[in-house]
A tleap script that builds the chain and sets N, CA, C and O, in Angstrom:
source leaprc.protein.ff14SB
mol = sequence {
  NMET ILE LEU SER LEU LEU PRO GLY MET ALA
  TRP ALA GLN ASP CYS THR VAL GLN ARG PRO
  GLY TRP ASP GLY ALA PRO VAL SER ALA VAL
  GLN GLU ALA VAL PHE LEU ALA SER SER PRO
  ALA ALA LEU VAL LEU LEU LEU GLY THR ALA
  VAL ALA ILE ARG PHE LYS SER GLN TRP GLY
  SER LEU ALA VAL VAL LEU GLY TRP THR ALA
  PHE VAL THR PHE LEU THR MET LEU ALA PRO
  ALA SER ARG GLU LEU ALA MET ALA GLU GLY
  CYS VAL GLY SER PRO ALA LEU PHE ILE GLY
  ILE ILE ALA ALA ILE CYS VAL GLY THR ILE
  PHE TYR THR ALA PRO PRO ILE LYS GLY CARG
}
set mol.1.N position { 0.820 -1.193 0.000 }
set mol.1.CA position { 0.000 0.000 0.000 }
set mol.1.C position { 0.865 1.259 0.000 }
set mol.1.O position { 0.671 2.146 -0.831 }
set mol.2.N position { 1.821 1.340 0.930 }
set mol.2.CA position { 2.670 2.529 1.008 }
set mol.2.C position { 3.555 2.632 -0.227 }
set mol.2.O position { 3.807 3.732 -0.720 }
set mol.3.N position { 4.025 1.504 -0.726 }
set mol.3.CA position { 4.879 1.529 -1.912 }
set mol.3.C position { 4.144 2.060 -3.136 }
set mol.3.O position { 4.771 2.596 -4.050 }
set mol.4.N position { 2.848 1.920 -3.161 }
set mol.4.CA position { 2.094 2.433 -4.307 }
set mol.4.C position { 2.047 3.957 -4.325 }
set mol.4.O position { 1.759 4.551 -5.364 }
set mol.5.N position { 2.323 4.596 -3.195 }
set mol.5.CA position { 2.324 6.055 -3.135 }
set mol.5.C position { 3.653 6.658 -3.576 }
set mol.5.O position { 3.727 7.852 -3.865 }
set mol.6.N position { 4.695 5.846 -3.630 }
set mol.6.CA position { 6.000 6.347 -4.040 }
set mol.6.C position { 6.051 6.507 -5.555 }
set mol.6.O position { 5.436 5.727 -6.282 }
set mol.7.N position { 6.779 7.514 -6.035 }
set mol.7.CA position { 6.889 7.684 -7.476 }
set mol.7.C position { 7.693 6.549 -8.083 }
set mol.7.O position { 8.613 6.020 -7.460 }
set mol.8.N position { 7.349 6.194 -9.263 }
set mol.8.CA position { 8.055 5.127 -9.964 }
set mol.8.C position { 7.654 5.112 -11.416 }
set mol.8.O position { 7.020 6.045 -11.908 }
set mol.9.N position { 8.026 4.049 -12.104 }
set mol.9.CA position { 7.749 3.986 -13.533 }
set mol.9.C position { 6.247 3.945 -13.825 }
set mol.9.O position { 5.810 4.422 -14.872 }
set mol.10.N position { 5.464 3.389 -12.924 }
set mol.10.CA position { 4.027 3.327 -13.163 }
set mol.10.C position { 3.388 4.707 -13.127 }
set mol.10.O position { 2.356 4.933 -13.759 }
set mol.11.N position { 3.994 5.624 -12.393 }
set mol.11.CA position { 3.454 6.980 -12.263 }
set mol.11.C position { 4.197 7.968 -13.154 }
set mol.11.O position { 4.085 9.176 -12.948 }
set mol.12.N position { 4.926 7.505 -14.103 }
set mol.12.CA position { 5.852 8.343 -14.868 }
set mol.12.C position { 5.195 9.031 -16.066 }
set mol.12.O position { 5.737 8.980 -17.170 }
set mol.13.N position { 4.053 9.665 -15.874 }
set mol.13.CA position { 3.424 10.380 -16.979 }
set mol.13.C position { 4.280 11.560 -17.425 }
set mol.13.O position { 4.419 11.803 -18.624 }
set mol.14.N position { 4.852 12.291 -16.482 }
set mol.14.CA position { 5.724 13.407 -16.841 }
set mol.14.C position { 6.989 12.908 -17.518 }
set mol.14.O position { 7.527 13.572 -18.403 }
set mol.15.N position { 7.454 11.760 -17.113 }
set mol.15.CA position { 8.682 11.220 -17.695 }
set mol.15.C position { 8.472 10.762 -19.135 }
set mol.15.O position { 9.400 10.833 -19.941 }
set mol.16.N position { 7.285 10.301 -19.467 }
set mol.16.CA position { 7.047 9.892 -20.855 }
set mol.16.C position { 7.054 11.089 -21.789 }
set mol.16.O position { 7.340 10.953 -22.979 }
set mol.17.N position { 6.740 12.263 -21.253 }
set mol.17.CA position { 6.765 13.483 -22.061 }
set mol.17.C position { 8.169 14.073 -22.105 }
set mol.17.O position { 8.663 14.416 -23.179 }
set mol.18.N position { 8.822 14.195 -20.937 }
set mol.18.CA position { 10.119 14.865 -20.870 }
set mol.18.C position { 11.278 13.975 -21.306 }
set mol.18.O position { 12.199 14.456 -21.966 }
set mol.19.N position { 11.256 12.710 -20.962 }
set mol.19.CA position { 12.325 11.774 -21.322 }
set mol.19.C position { 11.699 10.475 -21.824 }
set mol.19.O position { 11.567 9.519 -21.060 }
set mol.20.N position { 11.313 10.431 -23.098 }
set mol.20.CA position { 10.614 9.250 -23.612 }
set mol.20.C position { 11.411 7.948 -23.504 }
set mol.20.O position { 10.810 6.884 -23.355 }
set mol.21.N position { 12.724 7.999 -23.575 }
set mol.21.CA position { 13.520 6.774 -23.535 }
set mol.21.C position { 14.050 6.426 -22.157 }
set mol.21.O position { 15.023 5.681 -22.040 }
set mol.22.N position { 13.429 6.950 -21.115 }
set mol.22.CA position { 13.914 6.737 -19.754 }
set mol.22.C position { 13.801 5.269 -19.382 }
set mol.22.O position { 12.772 4.639 -19.623 }
set mol.23.N position { 14.878 4.717 -18.783 }
set mol.23.CA position { 14.920 3.292 -18.462 }
set mol.23.C position { 14.498 2.957 -17.036 }
set mol.23.O position { 14.510 1.785 -16.660 }
set mol.24.N position { 14.130 3.942 -16.241 }
set mol.24.CA position { 13.672 3.690 -14.883 }
set mol.24.C position { 14.719 3.939 -13.818 }
set mol.24.O position { 14.393 3.993 -12.633 }
set mol.25.N position { 15.976 4.092 -14.221 }
set mol.25.CA position { 17.042 4.374 -13.249 }
set mol.25.C position { 17.055 5.865 -12.924 }
set mol.25.O position { 16.826 6.688 -13.810 }
set mol.26.N position { 17.318 6.224 -11.671 }
set mol.26.CA position { 17.368 7.646 -11.320 }
set mol.26.C position { 18.508 8.354 -12.059 }
set mol.26.O position { 19.580 7.783 -12.263 }
set mol.27.N position { 18.263 9.588 -12.449 }
set mol.27.CA position { 19.233 10.381 -13.201 }
set mol.27.C position { 20.044 11.216 -12.215 }
set mol.27.O position { 19.483 11.915 -11.371 }
set mol.28.N position { 21.369 11.136 -12.330 }
set mol.28.CA position { 22.242 11.909 -11.438 }
set mol.28.C position { 22.457 13.313 -12.002 }
set mol.28.O position { 22.044 13.614 -13.122 }
set mol.29.N position { 23.107 14.161 -11.215 }
set mol.29.CA position { 23.389 15.533 -11.655 }
set mol.29.C position { 24.353 15.534 -12.839 }
set mol.29.O position { 24.243 16.378 -13.729 }
set mol.30.N position { 25.297 14.594 -12.852 }
set mol.30.CA position { 26.249 14.513 -13.968 }
set mol.30.C position { 25.525 14.094 -15.245 }
set mol.30.O position { 25.762 14.672 -16.306 }
set mol.31.N position { 24.650 13.104 -15.156 }
set mol.31.CA position { 23.886 12.673 -16.330 }
set mol.31.C position { 22.987 13.794 -16.835 }
set mol.31.O position { 22.835 13.977 -18.042 }
set mol.32.N position { 22.395 14.541 -15.915 }
set mol.32.CA position { 21.539 15.664 -16.312 }
set mol.32.C position { 22.371 16.751 -16.983 }
set mol.32.O position { 21.930 17.349 -17.964 }
set mol.33.N position { 23.572 17.015 -16.463 }
set mol.33.CA position { 24.451 18.021 -17.068 }
set mol.33.C position { 24.849 17.604 -18.481 }
set mol.33.O position { 24.869 18.436 -19.388 }
set mol.34.N position { 25.165 16.331 -18.676 }
set mol.34.CA position { 25.516 15.840 -20.017 }
set mol.34.C position { 24.311 15.930 -20.942 }
set mol.34.O position { 24.447 16.316 -22.103 }
set mol.35.N position { 23.135 15.578 -20.438 }
set mol.35.CA position { 21.922 15.658 -21.255 }
set mol.35.C position { 21.644 17.096 -21.680 }
set mol.35.O position { 21.340 17.351 -22.845 }
set mol.36.N position { 21.746 18.033 -20.743 }
set mol.36.CA position { 21.479 19.435 -21.062 }
set mol.36.C position { 22.558 20.017 -21.969 }
set mol.36.O position { 22.255 20.820 -22.852 }
set mol.37.N position { 23.808 19.622 -21.761 }
set mol.37.CA position { 24.904 20.142 -22.586 }
set mol.37.C position { 24.842 19.617 -24.012 }
set mol.37.O position { 25.380 20.245 -24.923 }
set mol.38.N position { 24.198 18.482 -24.220 }
set mol.38.CA position { 24.110 17.928 -25.568 }
set mol.38.C position { 22.859 18.384 -26.314 }
set mol.38.O position { 22.599 17.919 -27.424 }
set mol.39.N position { 22.091 19.279 -25.723 }
set mol.39.CA position { 20.918 19.810 -26.427 }
set mol.39.C position { 21.379 20.764 -27.530 }
set mol.39.O position { 22.434 21.385 -27.400 }
set mol.40.N position { 20.614 20.889 -28.602 }
set mol.40.CA position { 21.024 21.764 -29.712 }
set mol.40.C position { 21.265 23.212 -29.296 }
set mol.40.O position { 22.208 23.840 -29.779 }
set mol.41.N position { 20.437 23.748 -28.415 }
set mol.41.CA position { 20.614 25.138 -27.976 }
set mol.41.C position { 21.940 25.306 -27.243 }
set mol.41.O position { 22.649 26.287 -27.465 }
set mol.42.N position { 22.279 24.365 -26.380 }
set mol.42.CA position { 23.537 24.452 -25.638 }
set mol.42.C position { 24.730 24.314 -26.571 }
set mol.42.O position { 25.741 24.990 -26.381 }
set mol.43.N position { 24.630 23.451 -27.574 }
set mol.43.CA position { 25.738 23.292 -28.518 }
set mol.43.C position { 25.949 24.547 -29.352 }
set mol.43.O position { 27.089 24.930 -29.617 }
set mol.44.N position { 24.865 25.190 -29.769 }
set mol.44.CA position { 24.980 26.447 -30.525 }
set mol.44.C position { 25.590 27.534 -29.644 }
set mol.44.O position { 26.454 28.286 -30.094 }
set mol.45.N position { 25.144 27.620 -28.395 }
set mol.45.CA position { 25.701 28.617 -27.478 }
set mol.45.C position { 27.167 28.329 -27.158 }
set mol.45.O position { 27.957 29.261 -27.005 }
set mol.46.N position { 27.535 27.067 -27.058 }
set mol.46.CA position { 28.930 26.715 -26.820 }
set mol.46.C position { 29.801 27.098 -28.013 }
set mol.46.O position { 30.920 27.582 -27.842 }
set mol.47.N position { 29.290 26.882 -29.211 }
set mol.47.CA position { 30.006 27.302 -30.418 }
set mol.47.C position { 30.140 28.824 -30.452 }
set mol.47.O position { 31.209 29.341 -30.777 }
set mol.48.N position { 29.078 29.538 -30.124 }
set mol.48.CA position { 29.125 30.997 -30.071 }
set mol.48.C position { 30.109 31.499 -29.026 }
set mol.48.O position { 30.801 32.492 -29.247 }
set mol.49.N position { 30.175 30.816 -27.890 }
set mol.49.CA position { 31.133 31.187 -26.851 }
set mol.49.C position { 32.561 30.991 -27.348 }
set mol.49.O position { 33.427 31.835 -27.112 }
set mol.50.N position { 32.806 29.880 -28.036 }
set mol.50.CA position { 34.146 29.625 -28.574 }
set mol.50.C position { 34.542 30.685 -29.598 }
set mol.50.O position { 35.691 31.128 -29.616 }
set mol.51.N position { 33.609 31.093 -30.444 }
set mol.51.CA position { 33.894 32.126 -31.445 }
set mol.51.C position { 34.159 33.468 -30.762 }
set mol.51.O position { 35.086 34.183 -31.144 }
set mol.52.N position { 33.361 33.814 -29.766 }
set mol.52.CA position { 33.559 35.082 -29.047 }
set mol.52.C position { 34.908 35.104 -28.338 }
set mol.52.O position { 35.577 36.137 -28.308 }
set mol.53.N position { 35.306 33.982 -27.772 }
set mol.53.CA position { 36.605 33.908 -27.104 }
set mol.53.C position { 37.734 33.950 -28.128 }
set mol.53.O position { 38.744 34.620 -27.913 }
set mol.54.N position { 37.569 33.238 -29.235 }
set mol.54.CA position { 38.613 33.200 -30.266 }
set mol.54.C position { 38.904 34.589 -30.814 }
set mol.54.O position { 40.067 34.954 -30.986 }
set mol.55.N position { 37.864 35.367 -31.091 }
set mol.55.CA position { 38.049 36.699 -31.650 }
set mol.55.C position { 38.072 37.787 -30.575 }
set mol.55.O position { 38.152 38.974 -30.892 }
set mol.56.N position { 38.002 37.386 -29.320 }
set mol.56.CA position { 38.027 38.307 -28.170 }
set mol.56.C position { 37.022 39.442 -28.343 }
set mol.56.O position { 37.335 40.615 -28.140 }
set mol.57.N position { 35.818 39.061 -28.721 }
set mol.57.CA position { 34.761 40.025 -28.999 }
set mol.57.C position { 33.936 40.291 -27.742 }
set mol.57.O position { 33.318 39.384 -27.184 }
set mol.58.N position { 33.939 41.555 -27.308 }
set mol.58.CA position { 33.148 41.918 -26.130 }
set mol.58.C position { 31.658 41.822 -26.426 }
set mol.58.O position { 30.887 41.349 -25.591 }
set mol.59.N position { 31.252 42.265 -27.598 }
set mol.59.CA position { 29.834 42.213 -27.955 }
set mol.59.C position { 29.386 40.774 -28.183 }
set mol.59.O position { 28.267 40.403 -27.831 }
set mol.60.N position { 30.254 39.977 -28.766 }
set mol.60.CA position { 29.936 38.557 -28.932 }
set mol.60.C position { 29.783 37.861 -27.595 }
set mol.60.O position { 28.890 37.034 -27.412 }
set mol.61.N position { 30.672 38.205 -26.648 }
set mol.61.CA position { 30.557 37.616 -25.306 }
set mol.61.C position { 29.272 38.030 -24.635 }
set mol.61.O position { 28.608 37.218 -23.990 }
set mol.62.N position { 28.918 39.299 -24.786 }
set mol.62.CA position { 27.661 39.769 -24.204 }
set mol.62.C position { 26.486 38.992 -24.787 }
set mol.62.O position { 25.575 38.592 -24.062 }
set mol.63.N position { 26.512 38.784 -26.098 }
set mol.63.CA position { 25.420 38.052 -26.753 }
set mol.63.C position { 25.322 36.616 -26.246 }
set mol.63.O position { 24.224 36.137 -25.963 }
set mol.64.N position { 26.459 35.920 -26.129 }
set mol.64.CA position { 26.380 34.531 -25.678 }
set mol.64.C position { 26.042 34.438 -24.190 }
set mol.64.O position { 25.363 33.500 -23.773 }
set mol.65.N position { 26.503 35.390 -23.390 }
set mol.65.CA position { 26.131 35.372 -21.967 }
set mol.65.C position { 24.626 35.594 -21.817 }
set mol.65.O position { 23.977 34.939 -21.000 }
set mol.66.N position { 24.079 36.509 -22.600 }
set mol.66.CA position { 22.622 36.698 -22.575 }
set mol.66.C position { 21.900 35.449 -23.085 }
set mol.66.O position { 20.843 35.087 -22.568 }
set mol.67.N position { 22.468 34.797 -24.091 }
set mol.67.CA position { 21.889 33.546 -24.587 }
set mol.67.C position { 21.910 32.452 -23.532 }
set mol.67.O position { 20.917 31.752 -23.338 }
set mol.68.N position { 23.052 32.303 -22.843 }
set mol.68.CA position { 23.131 31.315 -21.763 }
set mol.68.C position { 22.143 31.640 -20.649 }
set mol.68.O position { 21.517 30.744 -20.081 }
set mol.69.N position { 22.008 32.926 -20.342 }
set mol.69.CA position { 21.065 33.340 -19.298 }
set mol.69.C position { 19.636 32.983 -19.687 }
set mol.69.O position { 18.871 32.474 -18.867 }
set mol.70.N position { 19.282 33.250 -20.932 }
set mol.70.CA position { 17.938 32.900 -21.409 }
set mol.70.C position { 17.732 31.390 -21.384 }
set mol.70.O position { 16.658 30.916 -21.015 }
set mol.71.N position { 18.751 30.636 -21.772 }
set mol.71.CA position { 18.646 29.176 -21.793 }
set mol.71.C position { 18.444 28.620 -20.383 }
set mol.71.O position { 17.583 27.767 -20.169 }
set mol.72.N position { 19.232 29.099 -19.427 }
set mol.72.CA position { 19.103 28.627 -18.043 }
set mol.72.C position { 17.765 29.060 -17.449 }
set mol.72.O position { 17.142 28.304 -16.704 }
set mol.73.N position { 17.326 30.269 -17.777 }
set mol.73.CA position { 16.019 30.731 -17.310 }
set mol.73.C position { 14.915 29.854 -17.883 }
set mol.73.O position { 13.975 29.492 -17.176 }
set mol.74.N position { 15.027 29.517 -19.148 }
set mol.74.CA position { 14.065 28.628 -19.794 }
set mol.74.C position { 14.031 27.277 -19.083 }
set mol.74.O position { 12.958 26.713 -18.870 }
set mol.75.N position { 15.200 26.758 -18.717 }
set mol.75.CA position { 15.260 25.459 -18.039 }
set mol.75.C position { 14.605 25.492 -16.665 }
set mol.75.O position { 13.890 24.565 -16.286 }
set mol.76.N position { 14.852 26.559 -15.927 }
set mol.76.CA position { 14.404 26.584 -14.537 }
set mol.76.C position { 13.000 27.143 -14.348 }
set mol.76.O position { 12.319 26.772 -13.391 }
set mol.77.N position { 12.557 28.016 -15.224 }
set mol.77.CA position { 11.276 28.689 -15.019 }
set mol.77.C position { 10.117 28.090 -15.811 }
set mol.77.O position { 8.957 28.314 -15.464 }
set mol.78.N position { 10.406 27.345 -16.853 }
set mol.78.CA position { 9.338 26.802 -17.688 }
set mol.78.C position { 8.783 25.532 -17.046 }
set mol.78.O position { 9.516 24.562 -16.855 }
set mol.79.N position { 7.537 25.534 -16.725 }
set mol.79.CA position { 6.818 24.397 -16.134 }
set mol.79.C position { 7.537 23.833 -14.910 }
set mol.79.O position { 7.947 22.672 -14.920 }
set mol.80.N position { 7.695 24.634 -13.859 }
set mol.80.CA position { 8.420 24.135 -12.677 }
set mol.80.C position { 7.701 22.984 -11.975 }
set mol.80.O position { 8.355 22.111 -11.403 }
set mol.81.N position { 6.382 22.968 -12.008 }
set mol.81.CA position { 5.650 21.878 -11.351 }
set mol.81.C position { 5.908 20.553 -12.060 }
set mol.81.O position { 6.109 19.525 -11.413 }
set mol.82.N position { 5.902 20.579 -13.382 }
set mol.82.CA position { 6.175 19.369 -14.153 }
set mol.82.C position { 7.607 18.893 -13.925 }
set mol.82.O position { 7.853 17.693 -13.810 }
set mol.83.N position { 8.545 19.828 -13.860 }
set mol.83.CA position { 9.951 19.469 -13.623 }
set mol.83.C position { 10.121 18.864 -12.226 }
set mol.83.O position { 10.870 17.902 -12.056 }
set mol.84.N position { 9.429 19.422 -11.228 }
set mol.84.CA position { 9.524 18.881 -9.868 }
set mol.84.C position { 8.966 17.464 -9.807 }
set mol.84.O position { 9.536 16.603 -9.136 }
set mol.85.N position { 7.859 17.214 -10.499 }
set mol.85.CA position { 7.306 15.859 -10.532 }
set mol.85.C position { 8.263 14.896 -11.212 }
set mol.85.O position { 8.457 13.773 -10.745 }
set mol.86.N position { 8.861 15.333 -12.316 }
set mol.86.CA position { 9.807 14.474 -13.025 }
set mol.86.C position { 11.049 14.211 -12.171 }
set mol.86.O position { 11.607 13.114 -12.209 }
set mol.87.N position { 11.482 15.208 -11.405 }
set mol.87.CA position { 12.624 14.997 -10.507 }
set mol.87.C position { 12.249 14.022 -9.394 }
set mol.87.O position { 13.073 13.205 -8.983 }
set mol.88.N position { 11.019 14.101 -8.909 }
set mol.88.CA position { 10.568 13.170 -7.871 }
set mol.88.C position { 10.485 11.748 -8.414 }
set mol.88.O position { 10.766 10.787 -7.699 }
set mol.89.N position { 10.099 11.620 -9.676 }
set mol.89.CA position { 10.018 10.300 -10.291 }
set mol.89.C position { 11.396 9.760 -10.640 }
set mol.89.O position { 11.569 8.548 -10.771 }
set mol.90.N position { 12.378 10.639 -10.794 }
set mol.90.CA position { 13.744 10.190 -11.036 }
set mol.90.C position { 14.216 10.271 -12.466 }
set mol.90.O position { 15.369 9.939 -12.743 }
set mol.91.N position { 13.369 10.700 -13.390 }
set mol.91.CA position { 13.798 10.741 -14.790 }
set mol.91.C position { 14.522 12.031 -15.138 }
set mol.91.O position { 15.144 12.115 -16.197 }
set mol.92.N position { 14.459 13.029 -14.286 }
set mol.92.CA position { 15.160 14.297 -14.483 }
set mol.92.C position { 15.994 14.553 -13.238 }
set mol.92.O position { 15.508 14.440 -12.113 }
set mol.93.N position { 17.255 14.899 -13.457 }
set mol.93.CA position { 18.147 15.190 -12.341 }
set mol.93.C position { 18.201 16.677 -12.056 }
set mol.93.O position { 17.553 17.479 -12.729 }
set mol.94.N position { 18.967 17.027 -11.069 }
set mol.94.CA position { 19.133 18.434 -10.703 }
set mol.94.C position { 20.012 19.137 -11.739 }
set mol.94.O position { 21.070 18.624 -12.103 }
set mol.95.N position { 19.580 20.307 -12.214 }
set mol.95.CA position { 20.395 21.037 -13.185 }
set mol.95.C position { 21.459 21.921 -12.533 }
set mol.95.O position { 22.090 22.721 -13.223 }
set mol.96.N position { 21.670 21.795 -11.230 }
set mol.96.CA position { 22.589 22.691 -10.515 }
set mol.96.C position { 24.018 22.598 -11.040 }
set mol.96.O position { 24.683 23.625 -11.176 }
set mol.97.N position { 24.503 21.404 -11.337 }
set mol.97.CA position { 25.862 21.248 -11.853 }
set mol.97.C position { 26.006 21.931 -13.206 }
set mol.97.O position { 26.988 22.632 -13.449 }
set mol.98.N position { 25.035 21.731 -14.083 }
set mol.98.CA position { 25.057 22.369 -15.402 }
set mol.98.C position { 25.029 23.887 -15.269 }
set mol.98.O position { 25.772 24.583 -15.961 }
set mol.99.N position { 24.185 24.400 -14.394 }
set mol.99.CA position { 24.083 25.849 -14.204 }
set mol.99.C position { 25.390 26.403 -13.643 }
set mol.99.O position { 25.823 27.481 -14.049 }
set mol.100.N position { 26.019 25.690 -12.727 }
set mol.100.CA position { 27.303 26.122 -12.183 }
set mol.100.C position { 28.396 26.164 -13.238 }
set mol.100.O position { 29.197 27.099 -13.269 }
set mol.101.N position { 28.435 25.156 -14.104 }
set mol.101.CA position { 29.423 25.133 -15.189 }
set mol.101.C position { 29.181 26.286 -16.147 }
set mol.101.O position { 30.128 26.948 -16.572 }
set mol.102.N position { 27.932 26.532 -16.488 }
set mol.102.CA position { 27.597 27.630 -17.403 }
set mol.102.C position { 27.953 28.973 -16.772 }
set mol.102.O position { 28.458 29.860 -17.460 }
set mol.103.N position { 27.698 29.134 -15.484 }
set mol.103.CA position { 28.059 30.385 -14.806 }
set mol.103.C position { 29.568 30.604 -14.855 }
set mol.103.O position { 30.024 31.725 -15.079 }
set mol.104.N position { 30.342 29.544 -14.648 }
set mol.104.CA position { 31.804 29.664 -14.713 }
set mol.104.C position { 32.269 30.020 -16.122 }
set mol.104.O position { 33.179 30.832 -16.290 }
set mol.105.N position { 31.651 29.420 -17.127 }
set mol.105.CA position { 31.994 29.741 -18.518 }
set mol.105.C position { 31.681 31.203 -18.812 }
set mol.105.O position { 32.481 31.893 -19.442 }
set mol.106.N position { 30.533 31.675 -18.365 }
set mol.106.CA position { 30.140 33.070 -18.615 }
set mol.106.C position { 31.080 34.050 -17.917 }
set mol.106.O position { 31.494 35.042 -18.518 }
set mol.107.N position { 31.418 33.784 -16.667 }
set mol.107.CA position { 32.331 34.672 -15.940 }
set mol.107.C position { 33.701 34.675 -16.608 }
set mol.107.O position { 34.309 35.732 -16.774 }
set mol.108.N position { 34.189 33.502 -16.992 }
set mol.108.CA position { 35.476 33.421 -17.675 }
set mol.108.C position { 35.472 34.146 -19.006 }
set mol.108.O position { 36.451 34.803 -19.361 }
set mol.109.N position { 34.378 34.032 -19.744 }
set mol.109.CA position { 34.263 34.714 -21.033 }
set mol.109.C position { 34.279 36.225 -20.849 }
set mol.109.O position { 34.952 36.933 -21.599 }
set mol.110.N position { 33.552 36.718 -19.869 }
set mol.110.CA position { 33.521 38.163 -19.614 }
set mol.110.C position { 34.904 38.666 -19.210 }
set mol.110.O position { 35.363 39.690 -19.716 }
set mol.111.N position { 35.569 37.952 -18.302 }
set mol.111.CA position { 36.900 38.388 -17.873 }
set mol.111.C position { 37.916 38.320 -19.010 }
set mol.111.O position { 38.763 39.205 -19.134 }
set mol.112.N position { 37.843 37.288 -19.836 }
set mol.112.CA position { 38.814 37.126 -20.917 }
set mol.112.C position { 38.654 38.198 -21.991 }
set mol.112.O position { 39.643 38.679 -22.543 }
set mol.113.N position { 37.420 38.568 -22.285 }
set mol.113.CA position { 37.188 39.541 -23.358 }
set mol.113.C position { 37.090 40.975 -22.852 }
set mol.113.O position { 36.852 41.888 -23.643 }
set mol.114.N position { 37.266 41.189 -21.567 }
set mol.114.CA position { 37.204 42.553 -21.016 }
set mol.114.C position { 38.369 43.380 -21.557 }
set mol.114.O position { 39.441 42.841 -21.834 }
set mol.115.N position { 38.160 44.680 -21.706 }
set mol.115.CA position { 39.264 45.519 -22.193 }
set mol.115.C position { 40.403 45.555 -21.171 }
set mol.115.O position { 40.167 45.459 -19.967 }
set mol.116.N position { 41.629 45.693 -21.655 }
set mol.116.CA position { 42.757 45.739 -20.717 }
set mol.116.C position { 42.712 46.999 -19.855 }
set mol.116.O position { 42.257 48.055 -20.297 }
set mol.117.N position { 43.182 46.872 -18.641 }
set mol.117.CA position { 43.212 48.003 -17.714 }
set mol.117.C position { 44.448 48.840 -18.027 }
set mol.117.O position { 45.567 48.328 -18.049 }
set mol.118.N position { 44.237 50.111 -18.265 }
set mol.118.CA position { 45.364 50.994 -18.583 }
set mol.118.C position { 46.066 51.409 -17.303 }
set mol.118.O position { 45.432 51.592 -16.264 }
set mol.119.N position { 47.370 51.556 -17.387 }
set mol.119.CA position { 48.136 51.973 -16.231 }
set mol.119.C position { 48.753 50.820 -15.477 }
set mol.119.O position { 49.357 51.026 -14.424 }
set mol.120.N position { 48.617 49.616 -15.985 }
set mol.120.CA position { 49.239 48.459 -15.325 }
set mol.120.C position { 50.364 47.944 -16.146 }
set mol.120.O position { 51.015 46.973 -15.762 }
savepdb mol mol.pdb
quit
């Protein structure tokens, strides 16, 4: 009786929508980070970040940082109730590791492309 109240594959309606190929094993933060990093939007933003860093473009960095911000906002703010249910069922992991990596990339990009300080 009590086991029927716990989330699992039988209750995985949100998981069939968000992760159709889910095998029933809980998703870790590392697996979630890899899943999010392999999405087309993240790959395009990663390519844009590499181009902005390669050409040391301040405006390019601003554009990709805003893109990363929009992407992370989209991940965290869009359908939070559905995401919480999917996390409870185990088919979606915590995006905290991915968000931390993206924040580090954005800070590094801003510092790298910042204009040099005169007088040093």
